[in-house]
C-alpha positions as a Markdown table, in Angstrom:
| # | Residue | x | y | z |
|---|---|---|---|---|
| 1 | Met | 15.9 | 14.0 | -0.3 |
| 2 | Glu | 18.2 | 16.1 | -2.7 |
| 3 | Lys | 18.1 | 13.5 | -5.2 |
| 4 | Ile | 14.1 | 13.3 | -5.4 |
| 5 | Leu | 14.2 | 17.2 | -5.5 |
| 6 | Ser | 16.4 | 16.5 | -8.7 |
| 7 | Gln | 14.4 | 14.4 | -10.4 |
| 8 | Pro | 13.3 | 15.5 | -14.1 |
| 9 | Leu | 9.3 | 15.0 | -14.2 |
| 10 | Ala | 7.2 | 15.0 | -17.6 |
| 11 | Ile | 4.6 | 17.5 | -16.0 |
| 12 | Pro | 1.7 | 17.9 | -18.3 |
| 13 | Arg | 0.6 | 21.8 | -19.2 |
| 14 | Val | -3.1 | 22.1 | -17.9 |
| 15 | Glu | -6.0 | 24.5 | -18.6 |
| 16 | Gln | -8.4 | 25.8 | -15.9 |
| 17 | Thr | -10.7 | 23.1 | -16.8 |
| 18 | Val | -9.6 | 19.7 | -17.3 |
| 19 | Phe | -11.9 | 16.8 | -18.8 |
| 20 | Gly | -11.1 | 13.3 | -18.7 |
| 21 | Pro | -11.1 | 9.7 | -16.9 |
| 22 | Ser | -11.0 | 9.4 | -13.0 |
| 23 | Ala | -11.2 | 6.3 | -11.0 |
| 24 | Gln | -10.4 | 8.0 | -7.3 |
| 25 | Ala | -9.9 | 10.8 | -5.0 |
| 26 | Phe | -7.9 | 11.8 | -3.2 |
| 27 | Val | -7.7 | 13.0 | 0.9 |
| 28 | Gly | -4.9 | 14.6 | 2.2 |
| 29 | His | -4.6 | 14.3 | 5.8 |
| 30 | Arg | -3.3 | 18.0 | 7.2 |
| 31 | Gly | -5.9 | 20.0 | 8.7 |
| 32 | Tyr | -7.9 | 16.8 | 10.4 |
| 33 | Pro | -10.9 | 16.8 | 10.8 |
| 34 | Ser | -10.9 | 18.9 | 8.2 |
| 35 | Val | -9.3 | 17.6 | 5.4 |
| 36 | Asn | -8.7 | 18.3 | 1.3 |
| 37 | Leu | -10.4 | 16.0 | -0.8 |
| 38 | Gly | -10.7 | 15.9 | -4.6 |
| 39 | Pro | -10.2 | 13.6 | -7.9 |
| 40 | Leu | -7.2 | 12.5 | -9.6 |
| 41 | Val | -8.2 | 13.0 | -12.8 |
| 42 | Ser | -6.1 | 11.3 | -15.7 |
| 43 | Ala | -5.0 | 14.7 | -17.9 |
| 44 | Val | -2.7 | 12.7 | -20.9 |
| 45 | Gly | -1.4 | 9.2 | -21.9 |
| 46 | Asp | -2.2 | 6.3 | -21.3 |
| 47 | Glu | -5.9 | 6.5 | -20.1 |
| 48 | Glu | -6.2 | 3.0 | -18.7 |
| 49 | Leu | -2.7 | 2.6 | -16.8 |
| 50 | Leu | -3.6 | 6.2 | -15.4 |
| 51 | Thr | -6.3 | 5.2 | -13.7 |
| 52 | Ser | -6.5 | 1.7 | -13.0 |
| 53 | Ser | -5.0 | -0.5 | -9.6 |
| 54 | Pro | -1.1 | -0.8 | -8.7 |
| 55 | Asp | -1.6 | -4.5 | -9.0 |
| 56 | Lys | -1.7 | -3.8 | -12.9 |
| 57 | Trp | 2.2 | -1.5 | -12.9 |
| 58 | Phe | 4.2 | -4.3 | -10.9 |
| 59 | Gly | 6.9 | -5.0 | -13.5 |
| 60 | Leu | 6.3 | -1.5 | -15.6 |
| 61 | Glu | 9.7 | 0.6 | -16.2 |
| 62 | Tyr | 10.0 | 2.9 | -12.8 |
| 63 | Glu | 10.2 | 6.0 | -15.4 |
| 64 | Lys | 6.7 | 4.6 | -16.6 |
| 65 | Ile | 5.2 | 4.5 | -13.6 |
| 66 | Ile | 6.4 | 8.2 | -12.2 |
| 67 | Leu | 5.0 | 9.3 | -15.7 |
| 68 | Met | 1.6 | 7.9 | -15.3 |
| 69 | Arg | 1.1 | 9.6 | -11.7 |
| 70 | Thr | 2.2 | 12.7 | -12.5 |
| 71 | Asn | 0.0 | 12.8 | -15.0 |
| 72 | Leu | -3.2 | 13.1 | -12.9 |
| 73 | Val | -4.3 | 16.7 | -11.8 |
| 74 | Arg | -5.2 | 16.8 | -8.2 |
| 75 | Gly | -8.9 | 18.8 | -7.4 |
| 76 | Lys | -8.6 | 20.1 | -3.9 |
| 77 | Lys | -11.6 | 21.3 | -1.8 |
| 78 | Val | -12.0 | 21.5 | 2.3 |
| 79 | Phe | -14.2 | 19.4 | 3.6 |
| 80 | Gly | -15.0 | 18.0 | 7.5 |
| 81 | Val | -14.9 | 14.0 | 7.5 |
| 82 | Arg | -18.7 | 13.9 | 8.7 |
| 83 | Asp | -19.9 | 16.2 | 5.6 |
| 84 | Leu | -21.0 | 13.3 | 3.7 |
| 85 | Gln | -24.1 | 14.5 | 2.4 |
| 86 | Asp | -22.6 | 17.5 | 0.4 |
| 87 | Lys | -23.0 | 16.5 | -3.7 |
| 88 | His | -19.4 | 17.5 | -4.5 |
| 89 | Val | -18.0 | 14.8 | -1.7 |
| 90 | Arg | -21.6 | 12.3 | -3.0 |
| 91 | Asp | -19.8 | 12.8 | -6.6 |
| 92 | Leu | -16.6 | 11.5 | -5.6 |
| 93 | Gln | -18.0 | 8.8 | -3.3 |
| 94 | Asp | -19.9 | 7.3 | -7.0 |
| 95 | Val | -16.6 | 7.5 | -9.3 |
| 96 | Ser | -14.8 | 5.6 | -6.3 |
| 97 | Leu | -17.6 | 2.7 | -6.2 |
| 98 | Ser | -17.4 | 3.0 | -9.8 |
| 99 | Val | -16.1 | -0.6 | -11.4 |
| 100 | Lys | -14.3 | 1.4 | -14.0 |
| 101 | Pro | -13.0 | 4.8 | -14.7 |
| 102 | Val | -15.9 | 8.0 | -15.2 |
| 103 | Asp | -15.2 | 10.9 | -17.1 |
| 104 | Val | -15.2 | 13.8 | -15.3 |
| 105 | Glu | -15.0 | 18.0 | -15.9 |
| 106 | Val | -13.1 | 19.8 | -13.0 |
| 107 | Glu | -13.3 | 23.5 | -13.1 |
| 108 | Phe | -10.1 | 24.8 | -10.9 |
| 109 | Glu | -10.2 | 28.3 | -9.3 |
| 110 | Lys | -7.2 | 29.3 | -11.0 |
| 111 | Lys | -4.6 | 26.9 | -13.0 |
| 112 | Pro | -3.5 | 24.1 | -11.2 |
| 113 | Phe | 0.4 | 24.2 | -10.6 |
| 114 | Phe | 2.6 | 21.3 | -9.2 |
| 115 | Thr | 4.6 | 21.2 | -6.3 |
| 116 | Gln | 7.2 | 18.3 | -5.4 |
| 117 | Ser | 5.9 | 16.7 | -2.7 |
| 118 | Phe | 7.2 | 12.6 | -2.3 |
| 119 | Asn | 6.7 | 9.9 | 0.5 |
| 120 | Gln | 7.0 | 6.3 | 1.3 |
| 121 | Val | 3.2 | 5.7 | 1.7 |
| 122 | Glu | 1.1 | 7.6 | -1.3 |
| 123 | Glu | 1.9 | 7.3 | -4.9 |
| 124 | Pro | 2.9 | 10.8 | -6.1 |
| 125 | His | 0.2 | 12.9 | -8.5 |
| 126 | Gly | 0.8 | 15.9 | -10.3 |
| 127 | Pro | -0.6 | 19.0 | -10.5 |
| 128 | Ser | -3.4 | 20.5 | -7.9 |
| 129 | Gly | -5.4 | 23.2 | -7.3 |
| 130 | Asn | -8.7 | 23.8 | -5.6 |
| 131 | Thr | -11.7 | 23.0 | -7.1 |
| 132 | Arg | -14.3 | 25.1 | -7.7 |
| 133 | Lys | -17.1 | 23.0 | -9.4 |
| 134 | Leu | -17.2 | 19.0 | -10.4 |
| 135 | Thr | -19.3 | 17.4 | -13.3 |
| 136 | Leu | -19.8 | 13.6 | -14.2 |
| 137 | Ala | -20.0 | 13.1 | -17.5 |
| 138 | Glu | -21.6 | 9.8 | -17.4 |
| 139 | Asn | -23.2 | 7.4 | -14.9 |
| 140 | Pro | -20.8 | 5.3 | -12.4 |
| 141 | Gly | -21.1 | 1.2 | -12.6 |
| 142 | Ile | -21.6 | 0.3 | -9.0 |
| 143 | Pro | -20.9 | -3.7 | -8.1 |
| 144 | Arg | -24.7 | -4.4 | -6.7 |
| 145 | Lys | -22.6 | -6.4 | -4.0 |
| 146 | Val | -21.3 | -3.2 | -2.4 |
| 147 | Asp | -24.7 | -1.8 | -1.8 |
| 148 | Glu | -26.0 | -3.3 | 1.5 |
| 149 | Phe | -22.7 | -2.0 | 3.4 |
| 150 | Val | -22.9 | 1.4 | 1.9 |
| 151 | Asn | -25.9 | 1.5 | 3.1 |
| 152 | Glu | -26.2 | -0.2 | 6.2 |
| 153 | Arg | -23.8 | 0.4 | 9.9 |
| 154 | Val | -22.0 | -2.6 | 10.0 |
| 155 | Ser | -18.2 | -2.2 | 11.2 |
| 156 | Ala | -16.1 | -1.7 | 8.6 |
| 157 | Lys | -13.5 | -4.4 | 9.6 |
| 158 | Thr | -17.0 | -7.2 | 8.6 |
| 159 | Ala | -17.2 | -5.0 | 5.5 |
| 160 | Leu | -13.8 | -5.4 | 3.9 |
| 161 | Gly | -13.4 | -9.3 | 5.1 |
| 162 | Glu | -17.0 | -9.7 | 3.3 |
| 163 | Leu | -16.1 | -7.6 | 0.4 |
| 164 | Ser | -12.5 | -9.1 | 0.5 |
| 165 | Arg | -14.1 | -12.4 | 0.1 |
| 166 | Lys | -16.5 | -11.7 | -2.4 |
| 167 | Gly | -14.0 | -10.9 | -4.7 |
| 168 | Leu | -13.8 | -7.5 | -4.4 |
| 169 | Asp | -10.0 | -5.7 | -5.4 |
| 170 | Tyr | -7.8 | -4.9 | -2.4 |
| 171 | Tyr | -7.4 | -1.2 | -4.2 |
| 172 | Tyr | -11.7 | -0.7 | -4.9 |
| 173 | Leu | -12.1 | -1.6 | -1.2 |
| 174 | Glu | -9.4 | 1.0 | -0.1 |
| 175 | Lys | -10.9 | 3.9 | -2.1 |
| 176 | Ile | -14.4 | 3.3 | -1.5 |
| 177 | Phe | -13.1 | 3.0 | 2.9 |
| 178 | Ser | -11.5 | 6.6 | 2.5 |
| 179 | Leu | -14.4 | 7.7 | 1.3 |
| 180 | Gly | -16.5 | 7.3 | 4.0 |
| 181 | Leu | -18.6 | 4.5 | 2.4 |
| 182 | Leu | -17.8 | 1.7 | 4.5 |
| 183 | Gly | -18.3 | 1.2 | 8.6 |
| 184 | Ala | -20.9 | 1.5 | 11.4 |
| 185 | Asp | -19.6 | 5.1 | 12.1 |
| 186 | Lys | -19.0 | 6.4 | 8.5 |
| 187 | Lys | -16.1 | 9.2 | 8.1 |
| 188 | Ile | -14.1 | 10.2 | 5.6 |
| 189 | Val | -10.3 | 8.9 | 5.9 |
| 190 | Pro | -7.3 | 10.3 | 5.0 |
| 191 | Thr | -6.2 | 8.4 | 1.9 |
| 192 | Arg | -2.6 | 7.7 | 3.8 |
| 193 | Trp | -4.8 | 6.5 | 6.8 |
| 194 | Ser | -6.7 | 4.2 | 4.8 |
| 195 | Ile | -4.0 | 2.3 | 2.9 |
| 196 | Thr | -2.7 | 1.4 | 6.6 |
| 197 | Ala | -6.3 | 1.0 | 8.3 |
| 198 | Val | -7.5 | -1.4 | 5.2 |
| 199 | Asp | -3.6 | -3.5 | 5.6 |
| 200 | Lys | -4.5 | -3.8 | 8.8 |
| 201 | Asn | -7.6 | -5.1 | 8.9 |
| 202 | Leu | -8.0 | -7.4 | 6.0 |
| 203 | Ala | -4.8 | -8.9 | 7.8 |
| 204 | Asp | -5.6 | -9.1 | 11.3 |
| 205 | Glu | -8.8 | -11.5 | 9.8 |
| 206 | Asn | -6.8 | -13.5 | 7.4 |
| 207 | Ile | -3.8 | -13.7 | 10.6 |
| 208 | Glu | -6.8 | -15.5 | 13.0 |
| 209 | Arg | -7.9 | -17.9 | 10.2 |
| 210 | Ile | -4.3 | -19.2 | 10.1 |
| 211 | Lys | -3.8 | -19.6 | 13.5 |
| 212 | Glu | -6.7 | -22.7 | 13.3 |
| 213 | Cys | -4.0 | -24.0 | 10.0 |
| 214 | Ala | -1.6 | -26.5 | 10.5 |
| 215 | Ala | 2.2 | -25.2 | 11.0 |
| 216 | Leu | 4.4 | -25.7 | 7.5 |
| 217 | Asn | 6.8 | -28.7 | 8.2 |
| 218 | Glu | 9.7 | -27.1 | 5.9 |
| 219 | Tyr | 11.8 | -24.0 | 5.5 |
| 220 | Arg | 10.8 | -21.9 | 2.3 |
| 221 | Val | 12.5 | -18.7 | 1.1 |
| 222 | Tyr | 10.8 | -16.5 | -1.7 |
| 223 | Ser | 12.6 | -13.3 | -3.5 |
| 224 | Ser | 11.1 | -10.6 | -5.4 |
| 225 | Val | 13.3 | -7.8 | -6.8 |
| 226 | Phe | 11.1 | -4.6 | -8.5 |
| 227 | Leu | 12.3 | -1.1 | -8.6 |
| 228 | Asp | 15.6 | -1.4 | -7.2 |
| 229 | Asn | 13.4 | -3.2 | -3.6 |
| 230 | Tyr | 14.9 | -6.1 | -3.2 |
| 231 | Phe | 12.5 | -9.1 | -1.0 |
| 232 | Ser | 12.8 | -12.1 | 0.4 |
| 233 | Val | 10.5 | -14.0 | 2.4 |
| 234 | Leu | 11.6 | -16.7 | 4.8 |
| 235 | Leu | 8.8 | -18.5 | 6.7 |
| 236 | Ile | 9.7 | -21.0 | 9.7 |
| 237 | Pro | 7.9 | -23.6 | 10.7 |
| 238 | Gly | 5.9 | -23.0 | 14.0 |
| 239 | Ala | 2.9 | -21.3 | 15.1 |
| 240 | Phe | 2.5 | -17.5 | 13.6 |
| 241 | Glu | 4.6 | -14.2 | 13.8 |
| 242 | Phe | 5.9 | -11.6 | 11.6 |
| 243 | Glu | 9.2 | -10.0 | 11.4 |
| 244 | Gln | 10.6 | -7.3 | 8.6 |
| 245 | Phe | 13.5 | -5.6 | 8.4 |
| 246 | Glu | 14.0 | -2.7 | 6.3 |
| 247 | Ala | 17.2 | -1.5 | 5.0 |
| 248 | Trp | 18.0 | 1.6 | 3.3 |
| 249 | Arg | 21.6 | 1.1 | 1.6 |
| 250 | Arg | 24.3 | 3.9 | 2.0 |
| 251 | Gly | 23.5 | 6.7 | -0.6 |
| 252 | Thr | 20.1 | 6.5 | -0.9 |
| 253 | Asn | 17.6 | 9.5 | 0.1 |
| 254 | Trp | 17.1 | 7.9 | 3.4 |
| 255 | Asn | 20.2 | 6.9 | 4.3 |
| 256 | Leu | 22.9 | 9.6 | 3.6 |
| 257 | Ser | 25.3 | 8.4 | 6.1 |
| 258 | Glu | 29.1 | 9.4 | 4.9 |
| 259 | Lys | 29.9 | 6.8 | 6.9 |
| 260 | Asn | 29.4 | 3.1 | 4.7 |
| 261 | Glu | 26.9 | 0.9 | 6.5 |
| 262 | Thr | 23.3 | 0.8 | 5.6 |
| 263 | Trp | 20.4 | 1.8 | 8.1 |
| 264 | Ile | 17.8 | -1.6 | 9.2 |
| 265 | Thr | 15.0 | -0.8 | 11.0 |
| 266 | Gln | 13.4 | -3.4 | 12.5 |
| 267 | Glu | 9.3 | -4.2 | 13.6 |
| 268 | Tyr | 7.9 | -7.1 | 14.8 |
| 269 | Glu | 4.5 | -8.7 | 16.7 |
| 270 | Gly | 3.9 | -12.4 | 18.4 |
| 271 | Tyr | 1.4 | -15.1 | 18.3 |
| 272 | Tyr | -1.1 | -12.6 | 20.1 |
| 273 | Gly | -0.2 | -9.6 | 18.0 |
| 274 | Arg | 0.8 | -6.0 | 18.7 |
| 275 | Lys | -1.0 | -2.7 | 20.3 |
| 276 | Asp | 1.5 | -0.6 | 18.9 |
| 277 | Tyr | 2.0 | 1.3 | 15.7 |
| 278 | Ala | 4.6 | -0.2 | 13.4 |
| 279 | Ser | 6.5 | 3.8 | 13.4 |
| 280 | Ser | 9.3 | 3.0 | 12.1 |
| 281 | Gln | 8.2 | 1.5 | 8.8 |
| 282 | Val | 4.9 | 2.7 | 9.5 |
| 283 | Gly | 2.6 | 1.7 | 5.8 |
| 284 | Gly | 5.2 | -0.6 | 4.5 |
| 285 | Tyr | 5.1 | -3.1 | 7.4 |
| 286 | Tyr | 1.6 | -3.4 | 7.5 |
| 287 | Ala | 1.4 | -4.3 | 3.3 |
| 288 | Ala | 3.9 | -6.2 | 4.0 |
| 289 | Arg | 1.8 | -8.1 | 6.5 |
| 290 | Leu | -1.3 | -8.3 | 4.4 |
| 291 | Ala | 0.3 | -10.0 | 1.4 |
| 292 | Val | 2.3 | -12.5 | 4.0 |
| 293 | Ser | -0.9 | -13.7 | 5.6 |
| 294 | Glu | -3.3 | -13.8 | 2.2 |
| 295 | Ser | -0.6 | -16.4 | 0.9 |
| 296 | Leu | -0.2 | -18.5 | 4.3 |
| 297 | Leu | -4.1 | -18.3 | 3.9 |
| 298 | Lys | -4.1 | -20.0 | 0.4 |
| 299 | Met | -1.6 | -22.6 | 1.7 |
| 300 | Arg | -3.5 | -22.9 | 4.8 |
| 301 | Lys | -0.5 | -22.6 | 6.7 |
| 302 | Gln | 0.8 | -21.0 | 9.4 |
| 303 | Ala | 4.3 | -19.8 | 10.0 |
| 304 | Lys | 6.4 | -17.6 | 11.5 |
| 305 | Ala | 7.4 | -15.1 | 8.9 |
| 306 | Ile | 10.6 | -12.7 | 8.0 |
| 307 | Val | 10.6 | -10.4 | 5.5 |
| 308 | Phe | 13.5 | -8.7 | 4.3 |
| 309 | Arg | 13.9 | -5.6 | 2.5 |
| 310 | Glu | 16.5 | -4.1 | 0.9 |
| 311 | Ile | 16.4 | -0.9 | -0.7 |
| 312 | Gly | 18.7 | 0.7 | -3.6 |
| 313 | Gly | 20.1 | 3.8 | -4.8 |
| 314 | Gly | 17.4 | 3.7 | -7.8 |
| 315 | Tyr | 14.6 | 4.3 | -5.9 |
| 316 | Ser | 14.8 | 8.0 | -5.9 |
| 317 | Val | 11.4 | 8.9 | -6.1 |
| 318 | Pro | 9.3 | 6.6 | -3.6 |
| 319 | Leu | 6.1 | 5.8 | -5.1 |
| 320 | Gly | 3.8 | 4.6 | -2.5 |
| 321 | Val | 3.8 | 0.9 | -0.4 |
| 322 | Trp | 1.6 | -0.7 | -3.2 |
| 323 | Gln | 4.9 | -1.5 | -4.1 |
| 324 | Val | 6.1 | -3.6 | -1.2 |
| 325 | Arg | 2.7 | -5.3 | -0.9 |
| 326 | Glu | 3.1 | -6.2 | -4.7 |
| 327 | Asn | 6.5 | -7.0 | -4.7 |
| 328 | Val | 5.8 | -9.1 | -1.4 |
| 329 | Lys | 3.1 | -10.7 | -3.1 |
| 330 | Asn | 5.2 | -11.5 | -6.3 |
| 331 | Ala | 7.7 | -13.3 | -4.2 |
| 332 | Leu | 5.1 | -15.6 | -3.1 |
| 333 | Arg | 4.2 | -16.7 | -6.0 |
| 334 | Gln | 7.3 | -17.9 | -7.0 |
| 335 | Pro | 8.4 | -21.5 | -6.6 |
| 336 | Pro | 10.2 | -21.2 | -3.2 |
| 337 | Ala | 13.7 | -22.2 | -2.8 |
| 338 | Ile | 12.9 | -25.3 | 0.3 |
| 339 | Phe | 15.3 | -26.3 | 3.8 |
| 340 | Asn | 15.5 | -29.0 | 6.1 |
| 341 | Asn | 16.7 | -26.3 | 8.9 |
| 342 | Leu | 17.0 | -22.4 | 9.8 |
| 343 | Glu | 20.6 | -22.2 | 9.3 |
| 344 | Asp | 20.8 | -23.6 | 5.5 |
| 345 | Ser | 17.5 | -21.3 | 5.0 |
| 346 | Leu | 19.7 | -18.3 | 5.9 |
| 347 | Gly | 22.8 | -19.2 | 4.4 |
| 348 | Phe | 20.3 | -18.9 | 1.2 |
| 349 | Val | 18.8 | -15.4 | 2.1 |
| 350 | Glu | 22.3 | -14.2 | 2.7 |
| 351 | Thr | 22.7 | -14.8 | -0.9 |
| 352 | Lys | 19.9 | -12.3 | -2.1 |
| 353 | Val | 20.7 | -9.5 | 0.6 |
| 354 | Thr | 23.9 | -7.1 | 1.0 |
| 355 | Asn | 24.1 | -6.9 | 4.6 |
| 356 | Pro | 25.7 | -9.5 | 6.7 |
| 357 | Ile | 22.8 | -12.1 | 7.8 |
| 358 | Gly | 24.5 | -11.5 | 11.1 |
| 359 | Glu | 23.0 | -8.0 | 11.2 |
| 360 | Tyr | 19.5 | -9.4 | 10.8 |
| 361 | Lys | 20.1 | -12.3 | 13.4 |
| 362 | Lys | 21.0 | -10.2 | 15.9 |
| 363 | Arg | 18.4 | -7.8 | 15.6 |
| 364 | Ser | 16.1 | -10.9 | 14.9 |
| 365 | Gln | 13.3 | -11.1 | 17.7 |
| 366 | Ile | 12.2 | -14.5 | 15.8 |
| 367 | Ile | 15.6 | -16.2 | 14.5 |
| 368 | Gly | 16.8 | -18.4 | 17.8 |
| 369 | Gln | 14.3 | -17.5 | 20.4 |
| 370 | Lys | 12.7 | -20.7 | 21.6 |
| 371 | Arg | 9.2 | -19.8 | 22.9 |
| 372 | Leu | 6.4 | -22.3 | 24.3 |
| 373 | Val | 3.7 | -20.7 | 22.1 |
| 374 | Asn | 6.3 | -21.9 | 19.0 |
| 375 | Trp | 4.1 | -25.3 | 19.5 |
| 376 | Ile | 1.1 | -24.3 | 19.7 |
């Protein structure tokens, strides 16, 4: 953690009133069911990138992304998660419903200040302060196709699935879900929880459809590297299963061991899913699972999928699980290396990872195990 705290960050100097574009709100989780809720407003810089979806950030320089995020000023005001009729909340809902950034004016009780607080789930942001007043300076552009789901009481899973199939962006769906705009029992959802909930619900629906597809008939390995995060995705013929390894190399912020070793966590679900939470990898597991399920559905194939993630020392400021999702998506867009058997495919994976492949094999619940469900 010391490396994170030592990072030199360019933090904007902001006044008590901030005017700029906003595309989303942030919902804290501390104090739930009372939460801190407020807009993320662009203070300076490239306004389009400052307020656009993370799928446009893939390939940007690490420092550029950190700069973009720390130039977002966050407003905060405490609400109950069911205070959906409050004007401040409704204005933030309109900001989140808009398909393009909306100019807003935010008056703070005091000048916003910056406190370093980073985690693996959410992107960092810049100065924050308690909101006194929020004013929308223009009308939001809201897609007509979301109206029926916002105004009706259908399950969040149904709404998310239908809107995704209509072509609405994942990141758009996540932000309107967080603001209590979807579901039969609508309420505000903390940002970190909404990210995982949307990942899980969309993937669950994809996986049910994948199970109706024929099994892949070859072994494939896909790879991607971004932000010192190394991903290899191995697809194995058979009925759907999903497994992910997450390895923090020695010297990274989450592996300060003096021993020359890499920490490896493993999470798994079989054909019939899992009921417990992937606590050792939290949101990263569900982000990768969504990306894999989307690609398998496009292939019209089912397979056992193993994601190998290794994090290097260059990833000193975590930027959120979006980079896991986009890294895995990028890997699965690349031409795969194709093999006729498991050992050859694992041999290729070993050229992409720094740990001996045996370290993964001995932890795996997919490799080397035979079950009746493999032939479903």
